[in-house]
A tleap script that builds the chain and sets N, CA, C and O, in Angstrom:
source leaprc.protein.ff14SB
mol = sequence {
  NMET GLN PHE VAL CYS ASP ALA PRO HIE GLY
  THR TRP PHE ARG MET ASP THR GLU ALA GLU
  ALA ILE GLN GLU SER GLN LEU MET SER HIE
  ALA VAL GLU LYS TYR TYR ARG GLN ALA TYR
  GLU ASN ALA VAL LYS ALA TYR VAL PRO PRO
  ALA SER SER ARG PRO PHE GLU GLN LYS ILE
  GLY LEU LYS SER HIE VAL GLN ARG VAL MET
  PRO LEU PHE LEU THR LEU ARG ASP ASN GLU
  GLY LYS GLY LEU ALA THR ALA MET LEU PRO
  PRO GLY ALA LYS GLU ASP LYS THR PHE ARG
  PRO ILE ILE VAL GLY PRO SER ASN ALA ASP
  PRO TYR GLN LEU TYR ALA ASP SER ILE ARG
  ALA LEU GLY LYS HIE TYR GLY LEU VAL LEU
  ASP PRO VAL ARG CYS PHE PRO TYR ARG CARG
}
set mol.1.N position { 93.011 121.489 80.375 }
set mol.1.CA position { 92.125 120.397 80.011 }
set mol.1.C position { 91.748 120.529 78.553 }
set mol.1.O position { 91.688 121.628 78.001 }
set mol.2.N position { 91.497 119.393 77.943 }
set mol.2.CA position { 91.104 119.371 76.536 }
set mol.2.C position { 89.667 118.888 76.405 }
set mol.2.O position { 89.265 117.918 77.047 }
set mol.3.N position { 88.910 119.565 75.579 }
set mol.3.CA position { 87.543 119.147 75.280 }
set mol.3.C position { 87.561 117.753 74.655 }
set mol.3.O position { 88.380 117.466 73.782 }
set mol.4.N position { 86.658 116.898 75.106 }
set mol.4.CA position { 86.523 115.561 74.524 }
set mol.4.C position { 85.196 115.444 73.792 }
set mol.4.O position { 85.173 115.187 72.588 }
set mol.5.N position { 84.091 115.629 74.504 }
set mol.5.CA position { 82.780 115.545 73.859 }
set mol.5.C position { 81.709 116.139 74.767 }
set mol.5.O position { 81.882 116.230 75.983 }
set mol.6.N position { 80.615 116.535 74.160 }
set mol.6.CA position { 79.460 116.988 74.920 }
set mol.6.C position { 78.651 115.780 75.347 }
set mol.6.O position { 78.688 114.732 74.701 }
set mol.7.N position { 77.920 115.936 76.441 }
set mol.7.CA position { 77.090 114.867 76.983 }
set mol.7.C position { 75.802 115.492 77.511 }
set mol.7.O position { 75.731 116.710 77.677 }
set mol.8.N position { 74.784 114.674 77.776 }
set mol.8.CA position { 73.504 115.224 78.237 }
set mol.8.C position { 73.598 116.112 79.487 }
set mol.8.O position { 72.835 117.072 79.599 }
set mol.9.N position { 74.496 115.826 80.419 }
set mol.9.CA position { 74.569 116.601 81.655 }
set mol.9.C position { 75.719 117.599 81.680 }
set mol.9.O position { 75.907 118.289 82.682 }
set mol.10.N position { 76.489 117.689 80.607 }
set mol.10.CA position { 77.613 118.619 80.595 }
set mol.10.C position { 78.602 118.276 79.511 }
set mol.10.O position { 78.227 117.903 78.400 }
set mol.11.N position { 79.883 118.408 79.848 }
set mol.11.CA position { 80.953 118.218 78.880 }
set mol.11.C position { 82.061 117.370 79.506 }
set mol.11.O position { 82.426 117.556 80.667 }
set mol.12.N position { 82.588 116.433 78.709 }
set mol.12.CA position { 83.743 115.636 79.139 }
set mol.12.C position { 85.017 116.342 78.686 }
set mol.12.O position { 85.125 116.791 77.545 }
set mol.13.N position { 85.983 116.432 79.611 }
set mol.13.CA position { 87.288 117.008 79.336 }
set mol.13.C position { 88.358 116.006 79.739 }
set mol.13.O position { 88.164 115.211 80.659 }
set mol.14.N position { 89.493 116.050 79.044 }
set mol.14.CA position { 90.637 115.210 79.380 }
set mol.14.C position { 91.616 116.021 80.211 }
set mol.14.O position { 91.965 117.146 79.854 }
set mol.15.N position { 92.057 115.441 81.326 }
set mol.15.CA position { 93.072 116.083 82.158 }
set mol.15.C position { 94.439 115.814 81.531 }
set mol.15.O position { 94.755 114.677 81.180 }
set mol.16.N position { 95.236 116.857 81.396 }
set mol.16.CA position { 96.545 116.736 80.756 }
set mol.16.C position { 97.716 116.958 81.693 }
set mol.16.O position { 98.861 116.699 81.323 }
set mol.17.N position { 97.449 117.430 82.894 }
set mol.17.CA position { 98.547 117.732 83.813 }
set mol.17.C position { 98.231 117.219 85.215 }
set mol.17.O position { 97.080 116.966 85.571 }
set mol.18.N position { 99.296 117.077 85.989 }
set mol.18.CA position { 99.122 116.684 87.392 }
set mol.18.C position { 98.333 117.745 88.147 }
set mol.18.O position { 97.537 117.412 89.025 }
set mol.19.N position { 98.540 119.001 87.821 }
set mol.19.CA position { 97.802 120.083 88.485 }
set mol.19.C position { 96.302 119.930 88.262 }
set mol.19.O position { 95.511 120.160 89.177 }
set mol.20.N position { 95.912 119.548 87.067 }
set mol.20.CA position { 94.484 119.328 86.791 }
set mol.20.C position { 93.957 118.138 87.584 }
set mol.20.O position { 92.824 118.166 88.066 }
set mol.21.N position { 94.770 117.096 87.721 }
set mol.21.CA position { 94.365 115.932 88.513 }
set mol.21.C position { 94.241 116.298 89.992 }
set mol.21.O position { 93.335 115.817 90.672 }
set mol.22.N position { 95.133 117.134 90.489 }
set mol.22.CA position { 95.049 117.589 91.880 }
set mol.22.C position { 93.763 118.384 92.084 }
set mol.22.O position { 93.050 118.189 93.069 }
set mol.23.N position { 93.477 119.273 91.153 }
set mol.23.CA position { 92.250 120.068 91.229 }
set mol.23.C position { 91.018 119.150 91.208 }
set mol.23.O position { 90.061 119.377 91.948 }
set mol.24.N position { 91.046 118.136 90.375 }
set mol.24.CA position { 89.930 117.191 90.287 }
set mol.24.C position { 89.755 116.438 91.610 }
set mol.24.O position { 88.629 116.252 92.072 }
set mol.25.N position { 90.857 116.008 92.215 }
set mol.25.CA position { 90.784 115.313 93.507 }
set mol.25.C position { 90.145 116.199 94.573 }
set mol.25.O position { 89.315 115.738 95.357 }
set mol.26.N position { 90.532 117.457 94.595 }
set mol.26.CA position { 89.973 118.388 95.581 }
set mol.26.C position { 88.497 118.655 95.304 }
set mol.26.O position { 87.679 118.649 96.224 }
set mol.27.N position { 88.163 118.887 94.060 }
set mol.27.CA position { 86.787 119.183 93.675 }
set mol.27.C position { 85.860 117.999 93.941 }
set mol.27.O position { 84.724 118.173 94.382 }
set mol.28.N position { 86.362 116.794 93.666 }
set mol.28.CA position { 85.513 115.605 93.729 }
set mol.28.C position { 85.708 114.773 95.006 }
set mol.28.O position { 85.015 113.773 95.198 }
set mol.29.N position { 86.618 115.164 95.857 }
set mol.29.CA position { 86.885 114.440 97.115 }
set mol.29.C position { 87.209 112.969 96.871 }
set mol.29.O position { 86.599 112.079 97.463 }
set mol.30.N position { 88.174 112.730 95.994 }
set mol.30.CA position { 88.679 111.377 95.779 }
set mol.30.C position { 90.155 111.444 95.395 }
set mol.30.O position { 90.749 112.521 95.411 }
set mol.31.N position { 90.740 110.318 95.056 }
set mol.31.CA position { 92.202 110.228 94.911 }
set mol.31.C position { 92.693 110.113 93.474 }
set mol.31.O position { 93.698 109.444 93.234 }
set mol.32.N position { 92.028 110.736 92.516 }
set mol.32.CA position { 92.468 110.605 91.129 }
set mol.32.C position { 93.895 111.119 90.943 }
set mol.32.O position { 94.628 110.608 90.096 }
set mol.33.N position { 94.296 112.122 91.722 }
set mol.33.CA position { 95.652 112.649 91.570 }
set mol.33.C position { 96.705 111.569 91.847 }
set mol.33.O position { 97.742 111.530 91.185 }
set mol.34.N position { 96.444 110.708 92.808 }
set mol.34.CA position { 97.380 109.622 93.131 }
set mol.34.C position { 97.538 108.683 91.938 }
set mol.34.O position { 98.654 108.291 91.597 }
set mol.35.N position { 96.436 108.326 91.312 }
set mol.35.CA position { 96.474 107.416 90.162 }
set mol.35.C position { 97.092 108.085 88.941 }
set mol.35.O position { 97.806 107.444 88.170 }
set mol.36.N position { 96.813 109.376 88.767 }
set mol.36.CA position { 97.421 110.126 87.668 }
set mol.36.C position { 98.940 110.148 87.838 }
set mol.36.O position { 99.683 109.877 86.895 }
set mol.37.N position { 99.391 110.475 89.053 }
set mol.37.CA position { 100.828 110.560 89.334 }
set mol.37.C position { 101.517 109.209 89.100 }
set mol.37.O position { 102.590 109.156 88.498 }
set mol.38.N position { 100.899 108.117 89.578 }
set mol.38.CA position { 101.471 106.783 89.387 }
set mol.38.C position { 101.560 106.434 87.900 }
set mol.38.O position { 102.576 105.915 87.436 }
set mol.39.N position { 100.496 106.720 87.166 }
set mol.39.CA position { 100.488 106.407 85.733 }
set mol.39.C position { 101.539 107.223 84.990 }
set mol.39.O position { 102.214 106.708 84.099 }
set mol.40.N position { 101.675 108.493 85.355 }
set mol.40.CA position { 102.671 109.352 84.717 }
set mol.40.C position { 104.085 108.837 85.003 }
set mol.40.O position { 104.911 108.734 84.096 }
set mol.41.N position { 104.353 108.518 86.263 }
set mol.41.CA position { 105.688 108.019 86.629 }
set mol.41.C position { 106.006 106.709 85.911 }
set mol.41.O position { 107.134 106.512 85.460 }
set mol.42.N position { 105.035 105.822 85.801 }
set mol.42.CA position { 105.244 104.557 85.088 }
set mol.42.C position { 105.513 104.801 83.602 }
set mol.42.O position { 106.356 104.134 83.003 }
set mol.43.N position { 104.800 105.750 83.015 }
set mol.43.CA position { 105.006 106.064 81.602 }
set mol.43.C position { 106.397 106.643 81.370 }
set mol.43.O position { 107.058 106.292 80.393 }
set mol.44.N position { 106.843 107.519 82.253 }
set mol.44.CA position { 108.177 108.112 82.122 }
set mol.44.C position { 109.250 107.035 82.268 }
set mol.44.O position { 110.225 107.028 81.516 }
set mol.45.N position { 109.079 106.126 83.227 }
set mol.45.CA position { 110.053 105.048 83.423 }
set mol.45.C position { 110.142 104.133 82.202 }
set mol.45.O position { 111.202 103.574 81.920 }
set mol.46.N position { 109.052 103.981 81.490 }
set mol.46.CA position { 109.021 103.089 80.328 }
set mol.46.C position { 109.598 103.744 79.070 }
set mol.46.O position { 109.764 103.079 78.047 }
set mol.47.N position { 109.902 105.027 79.141 }
set mol.47.CA position { 110.402 105.748 77.973 }
set mol.47.C position { 111.841 105.355 77.657 }
set mol.47.O position { 112.694 105.301 78.543 }
set mol.48.N position { 112.090 105.086 76.404 }
set mol.48.CA position { 113.447 104.793 75.927 }
set mol.48.C position { 113.853 105.961 75.033 }
set mol.48.O position { 113.323 106.108 73.931 }
set mol.49.N position { 114.784 106.790 75.493 }
set mol.49.CA position { 115.161 107.963 74.716 }
set mol.49.C position { 115.914 107.580 73.439 }
set mol.49.O position { 116.485 106.494 73.341 }
set mol.50.N position { 115.905 108.486 72.471 }
set mol.50.CA position { 116.643 108.211 71.245 }
set mol.50.C position { 118.149 108.154 71.520 }
set mol.50.O position { 118.650 108.821 72.425 }
set mol.51.N position { 118.838 107.373 70.752 }
set mol.51.CA position { 120.295 107.258 70.909 }
set mol.51.C position { 120.924 108.584 70.489 }
set mol.51.O position { 120.812 109.005 69.337 }
set mol.52.N position { 121.582 109.226 71.437 }
set mol.52.CA position { 122.233 110.506 71.154 }
set mol.52.C position { 123.217 110.804 72.270 }
set mol.52.O position { 123.016 110.415 73.420 }
set mol.53.N position { 124.271 111.493 71.914 }
set mol.53.CA position { 125.246 111.881 72.935 }
set mol.53.C position { 124.905 113.258 73.509 }
set mol.53.O position { 125.535 113.702 74.468 }
set mol.54.N position { 123.919 113.928 72.931 }
set mol.54.CA position { 123.539 115.263 73.402 }
set mol.54.C position { 122.428 115.136 74.453 }
set mol.54.O position { 121.346 114.631 74.156 }
set mol.55.N position { 122.696 115.590 75.665 }
set mol.55.CA position { 121.707 115.444 76.749 }
set mol.55.C position { 120.349 116.076 76.431 }
set mol.55.O position { 119.316 115.521 76.808 }
set mol.56.N position { 120.329 117.217 75.750 }
set mol.56.CA position { 119.055 117.882 75.479 }
set mol.56.C position { 118.173 117.074 74.518 }
set mol.56.O position { 116.965 117.305 74.447 }
set mol.57.N position { 118.761 116.141 73.791 }
set mol.57.CA position { 117.973 115.313 72.867 }
set mol.57.C position { 117.350 114.099 73.545 }
set mol.57.O position { 116.534 113.402 72.943 }
set mol.58.N position { 117.726 113.844 74.782 }
set mol.58.CA position { 117.237 112.656 75.483 }
set mol.58.C position { 115.735 112.706 75.766 }
set mol.58.O position { 115.099 111.666 75.940 }
set mol.59.N position { 115.178 113.896 75.810 }
set mol.59.CA position { 113.752 114.008 76.128 }
set mol.59.C position { 112.883 114.199 74.891 }
set mol.59.O position { 111.672 114.385 75.008 }
set mol.60.N position { 113.489 114.156 73.712 }
set mol.60.CA position { 112.707 114.266 72.488 }
set mol.60.C position { 111.776 113.060 72.423 }
set mol.60.O position { 112.225 111.915 72.477 }
set mol.61.N position { 110.516 113.317 72.310 }
set mol.61.CA position { 109.543 112.230 72.212 }
set mol.61.C position { 108.938 111.796 73.538 }
set mol.61.O position { 108.011 110.987 73.552 }
set mol.62.N position { 109.443 112.316 74.654 }
set mol.62.CA position { 108.922 111.900 75.963 }
set mol.62.C position { 107.448 112.264 76.115 }
set mol.62.O position { 106.641 111.431 76.527 }
set mol.63.N position { 107.103 113.479 75.790 }
set mol.63.CA position { 105.712 113.925 75.971 }
set mol.63.C position { 104.750 113.071 75.146 }
set mol.63.O position { 103.714 112.644 75.656 }
set mol.64.N position { 105.074 112.820 73.892 }
set mol.64.CA position { 104.175 112.012 73.056 }
set mol.64.C position { 104.129 110.564 73.545 }
set mol.64.O position { 103.082 109.919 73.473 }
set mol.65.N position { 105.259 110.049 74.042 }
set mol.65.CA position { 105.281 108.701 74.611 }
set mol.65.C position { 104.338 108.619 75.808 }
set mol.65.O position { 103.531 107.695 75.902 }
set mol.66.N position { 104.437 109.578 76.719 }
set mol.66.CA position { 103.598 109.588 77.916 }
set mol.66.C position { 102.122 109.631 77.521 }
set mol.66.O position { 101.314 108.884 78.073 }
set mol.67.N position { 101.766 110.490 76.579 }
set mol.67.CA position { 100.369 110.585 76.140 }
set mol.67.C position { 99.885 109.290 75.498 }
set mol.67.O position { 98.707 108.949 75.608 }
set mol.68.N position { 100.765 108.577 74.841 }
set mol.68.CA position { 100.400 107.349 74.136 }
set mol.68.C position { 100.194 106.165 75.090 }
set mol.68.O position { 99.303 105.345 74.869 }
set mol.69.N position { 101.010 106.071 76.146 }
set mol.69.CA position { 100.964 104.889 77.006 }
set mol.69.C position { 100.204 105.098 78.315 }
set mol.69.O position { 99.898 104.132 79.014 }
set mol.70.N position { 99.907 106.321 78.644 }
set mol.70.CA position { 99.233 106.606 79.908 }
set mol.70.C position { 97.722 106.485 79.754 }
set mol.70.O position { 97.183 106.841 78.706 }
set mol.71.N position { 97.025 105.988 80.783 }
set mol.71.CA position { 95.556 105.975 80.720 }
set mol.71.C position { 95.020 107.385 80.503 }
set mol.71.O position { 95.700 108.370 80.792 }
set mol.72.N position { 93.805 107.469 79.996 }
set mol.72.CA position { 93.143 108.764 79.849 }
set mol.72.C position { 92.415 109.084 81.149 }
set mol.72.O position { 91.685 108.245 81.677 }
set mol.73.N position { 92.607 110.266 81.652 }
set mol.73.CA position { 91.910 110.739 82.847 }
set mol.73.C position { 90.963 111.841 82.389 }
set mol.73.O position { 91.378 112.826 81.777 }
set mol.74.N position { 89.672 111.653 82.701 }
set mol.74.CA position { 88.652 112.570 82.192 }
set mol.74.C position { 87.739 113.042 83.310 }
set mol.74.O position { 87.597 112.384 84.341 }
set mol.75.N position { 87.126 114.188 83.084 }
set mol.75.CA position { 86.172 114.725 84.037 }
set mol.75.C position { 84.921 115.186 83.301 }
set mol.75.O position { 84.999 115.770 82.220 }
set mol.76.N position { 83.769 114.915 83.902 }
set mol.76.CA position { 82.491 115.412 83.396 }
set mol.76.C position { 82.135 116.638 84.224 }
set mol.76.O position { 82.009 116.558 85.446 }
set mol.77.N position { 81.976 117.769 83.552 }
set mol.77.CA position { 81.624 119.022 84.229 }
set mol.77.C position { 80.298 119.540 83.693 }
set mol.77.O position { 80.001 119.423 82.504 }
set mol.78.N position { 79.501 120.119 84.602 }
set mol.78.CA position { 78.258 120.736 84.149 }
set mol.78.C position { 78.572 122.115 83.569 }
set mol.78.O position { 79.737 122.505 83.490 }
set mol.79.N position { 77.557 122.837 83.171 }
set mol.79.CA position { 77.757 124.128 82.502 }
set mol.79.C position { 78.369 125.201 83.401 }
set mol.79.O position { 78.896 126.198 82.907 }
set mol.80.N position { 78.303 125.002 84.714 }
set mol.80.CA position { 78.916 125.947 85.648 }
set mol.80.C position { 80.297 125.484 86.109 }
set mol.80.O position { 80.938 126.162 86.913 }
set mol.81.N position { 80.762 124.338 85.610 }
set mol.81.CA position { 82.080 123.830 85.982 }
set mol.81.C position { 82.068 122.872 87.164 }
set mol.81.O position { 83.127 122.438 87.619 }
set mol.82.N position { 80.892 122.542 87.662 }
set mol.82.CA position { 80.796 121.600 88.788 }
set mol.82.C position { 81.190 120.201 88.319 }
set mol.82.O position { 80.758 119.747 87.259 }
set mol.83.N position { 82.011 119.525 89.117 }
set mol.83.CA position { 82.426 118.171 88.789 }
set mol.83.C position { 81.315 117.170 89.045 }
set mol.83.O position { 80.720 117.157 90.122 }
set mol.84.N position { 81.033 116.325 88.051 }
set mol.84.CA position { 79.965 115.335 88.171 }
set mol.84.C position { 80.492 113.902 88.208 }
set mol.84.O position { 79.946 113.049 88.909 }
set mol.85.N position { 81.550 113.646 87.453 }
set mol.85.CA position { 82.121 112.296 87.394 }
set mol.85.C position { 83.567 112.389 86.922 }
set mol.85.O position { 83.960 113.335 86.239 }
set mol.86.N position { 84.345 111.384 87.303 }
set mol.86.CA position { 85.733 111.270 86.876 }
set mol.86.C position { 85.923 109.890 86.272 }
set mol.86.O position { 85.415 108.901 86.801 }
set mol.87.N position { 86.652 109.818 85.166 }
set mol.87.CA position { 86.867 108.535 84.486 }
set mol.87.C position { 88.352 108.311 84.227 }
set mol.87.O position { 89.112 109.246 83.975 }
set mol.88.N position { 88.737 107.041 84.298 }
set mol.88.CA position { 90.073 106.619 83.885 }
set mol.88.C position { 89.861 105.512 82.860 }
set mol.88.O position { 89.335 104.445 83.179 }
set mol.89.N position { 90.277 105.781 81.623 }
set mol.89.CA position { 90.084 104.844 80.517 }
set mol.89.C position { 91.435 104.312 80.055 }
set mol.89.O position { 92.472 104.903 80.359 }
set mol.90.N position { 91.431 103.193 79.319 }
set mol.90.CA position { 92.702 102.615 78.860 }
set mol.90.C position { 93.474 103.574 77.949 }
set mol.90.O position { 92.879 104.448 77.319 }
set mol.91.N position { 94.785 103.412 77.882 }
set mol.91.CA position { 95.603 104.260 77.006 }
set mol.91.C position { 95.049 104.292 75.582 }
set mol.91.O position { 94.699 103.264 75.003 }
set mol.92.N position { 94.984 105.498 75.045 }
set mol.92.CA position { 94.469 105.655 73.690 }
set mol.92.C position { 92.995 105.359 73.568 }
set mol.92.O position { 92.460 105.347 72.459 }
set mol.93.N position { 92.319 105.119 74.686 }
set mol.93.CA position { 90.901 104.741 74.712 }
set mol.93.C position { 90.638 103.528 73.819 }
set mol.93.O position { 89.586 103.409 73.192 }
set mol.94.N position { 91.619 102.639 73.781 }
set mol.94.CA position { 91.490 101.394 73.017 }
set mol.94.C position { 91.065 100.283 73.966 }
set mol.94.O position { 91.575 100.187 75.083 }
set mol.95.N position { 90.139 99.450 73.529 }
set mol.95.CA position { 89.681 98.335 74.361 }
set mol.95.C position { 90.873 97.476 74.750 }
set mol.95.O position { 91.685 97.097 73.906 }
set mol.96.N position { 90.969 97.174 76.040 }
set mol.96.CA position { 92.064 96.383 76.576 }
set mol.96.C position { 91.486 95.526 77.694 }
set mol.96.O position { 91.106 96.048 78.742 }
set mol.97.N position { 91.418 94.232 77.484 }
set mol.97.CA position { 90.813 93.323 78.465 }
set mol.97.C position { 91.600 93.281 79.778 }
set mol.97.O position { 91.064 92.851 80.799 }
set mol.98.N position { 92.867 93.722 79.765 }
set mol.98.CA position { 93.672 93.710 80.990 }
set mol.98.C position { 93.538 95.007 81.782 }
set mol.98.O position { 94.053 95.109 82.896 }
set mol.99.N position { 92.855 95.991 81.220 }
set mol.99.CA position { 92.706 97.295 81.870 }
set mol.99.C position { 91.251 97.478 82.286 }
set mol.99.O position { 90.341 97.338 81.469 }
set mol.100.N position { 91.044 97.787 83.545 }
set mol.100.CA position { 89.688 98.025 84.026 }
set mol.100.C position { 89.421 99.526 84.077 }
set mol.100.O position { 90.017 100.233 84.890 }
set mol.101.N position { 88.525 100.019 83.212 }
set mol.101.CA position { 88.165 101.433 83.298 }
set mol.101.C position { 87.498 101.709 84.645 }
set mol.101.O position { 86.818 100.845 85.199 }
set mol.102.N position { 87.695 102.892 85.154 }
set mol.102.CA position { 87.082 103.280 86.424 }
set mol.102.C position { 86.350 104.597 86.215 }
set mol.102.O position { 86.884 105.543 85.636 }
set mol.103.N position { 85.108 104.636 86.705 }
set mol.103.CA position { 84.316 105.858 86.644 }
set mol.103.C position { 83.651 106.036 88.000 }
set mol.103.O position { 82.923 105.160 88.467 }
set mol.104.N position { 83.910 107.187 88.632 }
set mol.104.CA position { 83.351 107.468 89.951 }
set mol.104.C position { 82.780 108.882 89.990 }
set mol.104.O position { 83.136 109.743 89.184 }
set mol.105.N position { 81.896 109.091 90.939 }
set mol.105.CA position { 81.338 110.410 91.189 }
set mol.105.C position { 82.037 111.062 92.365 }
set mol.105.O position { 83.067 110.568 92.826 }
set mol.106.N position { 81.488 112.170 92.860 }
set mol.106.CA position { 82.067 112.832 94.028 }
set mol.106.C position { 82.158 111.867 95.214 }
set mol.106.O position { 81.229 111.099 95.464 }
set mol.107.N position { 83.261 111.908 95.931 }
set mol.107.CA position { 83.505 111.037 97.088 }
set mol.107.C position { 83.363 109.561 96.728 }
set mol.107.O position { 82.940 108.758 97.560 }
set mol.108.N position { 83.708 109.205 95.512 }
set mol.108.CA position { 83.641 107.825 95.001 }
set mol.108.C position { 82.231 107.263 94.951 }
set mol.108.O position { 82.050 106.046 94.970 }
set mol.109.N position { 81.236 108.126 94.887 }
set mol.109.CA position { 79.842 107.689 94.764 }
set mol.109.C position { 79.599 107.118 93.370 }
set mol.109.O position { 80.405 107.306 92.458 }
set mol.110.N position { 78.493 106.429 93.222 }
set mol.110.CA position { 78.107 105.825 91.943 }
set mol.110.C position { 77.595 106.911 90.998 }
set mol.110.O position { 76.530 107.477 91.244 }
set mol.111.N position { 78.323 107.216 89.926 }
set mol.111.CA position { 77.875 108.255 88.996 }
set mol.111.C position { 76.785 107.764 88.046 }
set mol.111.O position { 76.116 108.574 87.404 }
set mol.112.N position { 76.601 106.458 87.951 }
set mol.112.CA position { 75.631 105.904 87.009 }
set mol.112.C position { 74.195 106.217 87.405 }
set mol.112.O position { 73.315 106.258 86.546 }
set mol.113.N position { 73.945 106.437 88.689 }
set mol.113.CA position { 72.588 106.727 89.139 }
set mol.113.C position { 72.039 107.995 88.485 }
set mol.113.O position { 70.862 108.053 88.128 }
set mol.114.N position { 72.885 108.999 88.330 }
set mol.114.CA position { 72.441 110.276 87.770 }
set mol.114.C position { 72.958 110.551 86.359 }
set mol.114.O position { 72.320 111.281 85.601 }
set mol.115.N position { 74.102 109.977 86.000 }
set mol.115.CA position { 74.775 110.389 84.769 }
set mol.115.C position { 75.054 109.253 83.790 }
set mol.115.O position { 75.977 109.346 82.981 }
set mol.116.N position { 74.270 108.190 83.857 }
set mol.116.CA position { 74.496 107.033 82.977 }
set mol.116.C position { 74.484 107.435 81.505 }
set mol.116.O position { 75.290 106.932 80.723 }
set mol.117.N position { 73.581 108.333 81.119 }
set mol.117.CA position { 73.521 108.734 79.708 }
set mol.117.C position { 74.754 109.543 79.299 }
set mol.117.O position { 75.186 109.467 78.149 }
set mol.118.N position { 75.321 110.312 80.222 }
set mol.118.CA position { 76.558 111.047 79.919 }
set mol.118.C position { 77.749 110.105 79.827 }
set mol.118.O position { 78.660 110.328 79.030 }
set mol.119.N position { 77.745 109.057 80.638 }
set mol.119.CA position { 78.818 108.051 80.574 }
set mol.119.C position { 78.698 107.257 79.276 }
set mol.119.O position { 79.710 106.935 78.652 }
set mol.120.N position { 77.477 106.942 78.867 }
set mol.120.CA position { 77.281 106.263 77.571 }
set mol.120.C position { 77.781 107.136 76.421 }
set mol.120.O position { 78.359 106.628 75.460 }
set mol.121.N position { 77.559 108.456 76.518 }
set mol.121.CA position { 78.034 109.380 75.477 }
set mol.121.C position { 79.558 109.339 75.379 }
set mol.121.O position { 80.112 109.376 74.280 }
set mol.122.N position { 80.237 109.263 76.531 }
set mol.122.CA position { 81.696 109.158 76.529 }
set mol.122.C position { 82.122 107.837 75.887 }
set mol.122.O position { 83.035 107.807 75.063 }
set mol.123.N position { 81.457 106.752 76.268 }
set mol.123.CA position { 81.760 105.450 75.676 }
set mol.123.C position { 81.545 105.452 74.180 }
set mol.123.O position { 82.364 104.917 73.433 }
set mol.124.N position { 80.456 106.044 73.736 }
set mol.124.CA position { 80.170 106.114 72.301 }
set mol.124.C position { 81.244 106.917 71.576 }
set mol.124.O position { 81.665 106.552 70.478 }
set mol.125.N position { 81.682 108.006 72.189 }
set mol.125.CA position { 82.719 108.847 71.584 }
set mol.125.C position { 83.990 108.041 71.307 }
set mol.125.O position { 84.611 108.187 70.254 }
set mol.126.N position { 84.367 107.194 72.262 }
set mol.126.CA position { 85.592 106.416 72.129 }
set mol.126.C position { 85.376 105.007 71.579 }
set mol.126.O position { 86.345 104.292 71.322 }
set mol.127.N position { 84.126 104.601 71.398 }
set mol.127.CA position { 83.859 103.250 70.917 }
set mol.127.C position { 84.073 102.201 71.997 }
set mol.127.O position { 84.481 101.077 71.702 }
set mol.128.N position { 83.800 102.563 73.245 }
set mol.128.CA position { 83.966 101.655 74.383 }
set mol.128.C position { 82.620 101.415 75.066 }
set mol.128.O position { 81.754 102.290 75.069 }
set mol.129.N position { 82.453 100.242 75.637 }
set mol.129.CA position { 81.288 99.963 76.464 }
set mol.129.C position { 81.706 100.223 77.904 }
set mol.129.O position { 82.582 99.543 78.438 }
set mol.130.N position { 81.079 101.204 78.522 }
set mol.130.CA position { 81.442 101.610 79.880 }
set mol.130.C position { 80.303 101.259 80.836 }
set mol.130.O position { 79.638 102.140 81.383 }
set mol.131.N position { 80.094 99.969 81.025 }
set mol.131.CA position { 78.984 99.538 81.872 }
set mol.131.C position { 79.368 99.636 83.350 }
set mol.131.O position { 80.545 99.529 83.696 }
set mol.132.N position { 78.377 99.840 84.220 }
set mol.132.CA position { 78.671 100.043 85.639 }
set mol.132.C position { 79.281 98.825 86.333 }
set mol.132.O position { 80.069 98.989 87.264 }
set mol.133.N position { 78.944 97.634 85.913 }
set mol.133.CA position { 79.502 96.438 86.557 }
set mol.133.C position { 81.013 96.403 86.393 }
set mol.133.O position { 81.733 96.019 87.315 }
set mol.134.N position { 81.485 96.794 85.249 }
set mol.134.CA position { 82.929 96.785 84.979 }
set mol.134.C position { 83.631 98.055 85.468 }
set mol.134.O position { 84.780 97.998 85.907 }
set mol.135.N position { 82.946 99.194 85.393 }
set mol.135.CA position { 83.634 100.470 85.590 }
set mol.135.C position { 83.471 101.112 86.963 }
set mol.135.O position { 84.279 101.962 87.336 }
set mol.136.N position { 82.452 100.731 87.719 }
set mol.136.CA position { 82.286 101.324 89.040 }
set mol.136.C position { 82.804 100.349 90.076 }
set mol.136.O position { 82.159 99.336 90.346 }
set mol.137.N position { 83.971 100.637 90.668 }
set mol.137.CA position { 84.649 99.664 91.531 }
set mol.137.C position { 84.024 99.454 92.910 }
set mol.137.O position { 84.392 98.511 93.611 }
set mol.138.N position { 83.103 100.299 93.304 }
set mol.138.CA position { 82.560 100.221 94.669 }
set mol.138.C position { 81.135 99.661 94.706 }
set mol.138.O position { 80.398 99.894 95.664 }
set mol.139.N position { 80.760 98.936 93.680 }
set mol.139.CA position { 79.422 98.366 93.594 }
set mol.139.C position { 79.191 97.390 94.734 }
set mol.139.O position { 80.067 96.592 95.065 }
set mol.140.N position { 78.032 97.455 95.320 }
set mol.140.CA position { 77.697 96.557 96.433 }
set mol.140.C position { 76.713 95.515 96.005 }
set mol.140.O position { 76.316 94.673 96.811 }
savepdb mol mol.pdb
quit
């Protein structure tokens, strides 16, 4: 995981591997690993390798392509490593009206009740407005 920013209730980290997404799903009792896997597979399918007759050169640029086009998957952890919230933001954390950011707590609970200021800190870091109406999919 990569450090993203500090927040009032802990620290935001970016998940970089499927293993981290699996760990997040287990820790938080939700399905982020499924969405991570789908996004990764879609990014790999969209990759156009450089023109070359050498097979080992076909994957040059794949990793950077995947990082560029895949949504950002993030986790908010407290100082003891406890998972507080999980976020999926648009690729490159750039505003995209066709992409709906998702932020959930453990077992898909509403993280805004306890961690709204930490979610605002993440939004401020990336220059995004992460309001609960748009980002929490299970609002009643």
